[in-house]
N, C-alpha and C positions, 0 to 999 in steps of 0.2 A: 267267668268260665269260658267265654268265647275265645280268649287268648290261648287257653290250653287245647281247645278243640282244633284251632288252626294249627297249632304246634303239632298236635297228634297226627292230623291228616297230612301235614306238609313234610313231616320227617321220615327218613329211613326208607324211601322208596327203592333205593339201590340195593338193599339187603334181601336175601331169600326169605321166604314166608315165616318159618319158625324163628329164625334168627332176628327177623324184623321186629317181632314183638318184644323180644328181649332188649334190643337196642332202643326201641321206642320207650320202654319202661325206664331204662337207664337214663335217657335224655330227659324224660318227664320228671324223674326224681330230682335231677339236678335243677331243673327249672322250678319245681316246687319249693326246693330249699331256698333258692334265690328269692322267690315271691314271698315265702314266709318271712325271711329276714327283712325284706323291704317293707312288708305290711305290718308285721308284728314286732319288729325290732330284734336285735341280737340278744338272746337271753343271757349269754355269757357276760356281756357288758352290763346288763342289769344286775346280775349276781355280783359282779365286782363292785358296783356302786353300793349295793346293800351291805356287802362285807365292809367296805370302807366307812359307811355311815355307822355301822355297829361298832367298829373299832374306835371311831372318833368318840361316840358316846360312852363307851366303856372306859376309854382313857380319861374322859372328862369325869367320870364317876369316881375314879381313883383320886382325883385331885380335890373335888368337892361333891357334896350330895346333888343328885339330879333333881330338877324340878319335876313336877307331876307330868307336865307336858312332855318332857324329855324321857321320863320313864315309859310313858305310854307309847311314844315314838319307838323306843327301843324294843318294847314288846311287839309292836306291829311289824318292825323289821325282822325280828326273830320268827315271827309267824309266817312272813312271806318266804322264808327259806324253806 
């Protein structure tokens, strides 16, 4: 949290009072999105990985019956969506 406090107090001193808050919130929003991606990963990439895994298992199921472990993995992947 200290990083965001420094960022909050260090930014936008050059803007007038009311506009300063708007600018600070805008800068803080960008910084939070960057922090979120670096800390928790990019969710779009995770969704793409899940879709690819589902597609692979579904394609496999058209060729031959799935094992129990593959069926449970497919159910788990569908649940994550």
